[in-house]
C-alpha positions in Angstrom: 71.9 129.7 106.2 74.1 126.7 106.4 76.7 126.4 109.2 79.9 124.6 107.8 81.7 122.4 110.3 85.1 120.9 109.4 85.5 117.3 110.6 87.9 114.5 110.1 86.9 111.5 108.0 87.2 109.3 111.1 84.5 111.3 112.8 81.9 110.5 110.1 80.7 107.3 111.9 79.8 109.5 114.9 77.7 112.0 113.0 74.1 112.0 111.9 73.8 112.7 108.2 70.7 114.0 106.5 69.6 114.1 102.9 71.2 116.8 100.8 68.7 119.4 99.4 69.3 118.6 95.7 65.9 118.8 94.1 66.6 119.1 90.4 67.7 116.2 88.3 70.5 118.3 86.9 71.9 118.9 90.4 71.9 115.1 91.1 73.6 114.5 87.8 76.3 117.2 88.5 76.9 115.6 91.9 77.3 112.1 90.3 79.9 113.6 87.8 81.8 115.2 90.6 81.9 112.0 92.6 83.3 110.1 89.6 85.9 112.8 89.1 86.8 112.7 92.8 87.2 108.9 92.5 89.6 109.5 89.6 91.7 112.1 91.3 91.8 110.0 94.5 92.9 106.7 92.9 95.1 107.9 90.1 96.5 111.2 91.3 96.2 110.4 95.0 94.7 113.8 95.6 92.2 114.8 98.3 89.0 116.7 97.7 86.6 118.5 99.9 83.3 116.8 100.4 80.4 118.7 101.9 77.8 116.5 103.7 74.3 117.4 105.0 74.3 117.2 108.8 71.7 117.8 111.4 69.5 120.9 111.1 71.4 123.6 109.2 74.8 122.0 109.7 77.0 121.0 106.8 80.1 118.9 107.4 83.2 119.6 105.4 85.6 116.6 105.1 89.0 116.7 103.3 89.6 113.2 102.1 90.3 110.8 99.3 87.3 109.1 97.7 88.1 105.5 96.7 84.9 104.4 95.1 81.3 105.3 94.5 78.1 103.5 93.6 74.7 105.1 93.0 74.0 104.6 96.7 77.3 104.9 98.5 80.6 106.9 98.6 83.4 104.7 99.9 86.5 106.0 101.7 89.6 104.5 103.2 89.1 101.6 105.6 85.8 100.7 104.0 84.0 103.7 105.6 81.0 104.5 103.4 78.3 107.2 103.5 75.1 107.6 101.5 75.5 109.5 98.3 72.2 111.3 99.1 74.0 113.0 102.1 76.6 114.7 99.8 75.8 118.3 99.2 78.8 119.0 96.9 82.4 118.1 96.1 85.1 120.7 95.6 88.5 120.2 94.0 91.7 121.9 94.7 92.9 124.3 92.0 96.5 124.2 91.0 98.3 127.5 91.5 99.5 129.2 88.2 102.6 130.7 89.9 
């Protein structure tokens, strides 16, 4: 069972990241689509997303941040901080309230 640990974006450079356990091609494709959507909401709407990253052992890091850019190899955040796309388990988006 994964242990989710919330961290700040600035802490990423101090953490050891692993490779996310996405085995199927459709999972990798879904992650890629989510990263592009996250880039859109980050740059145009200036909204943050939750990015879940594979950490050490069973740990999964949760980071609330804005994604500025992504390539097939890297996800890029503010101040040029980048992480390998292979470390990203999933991306979650905030849902607007219907109140």
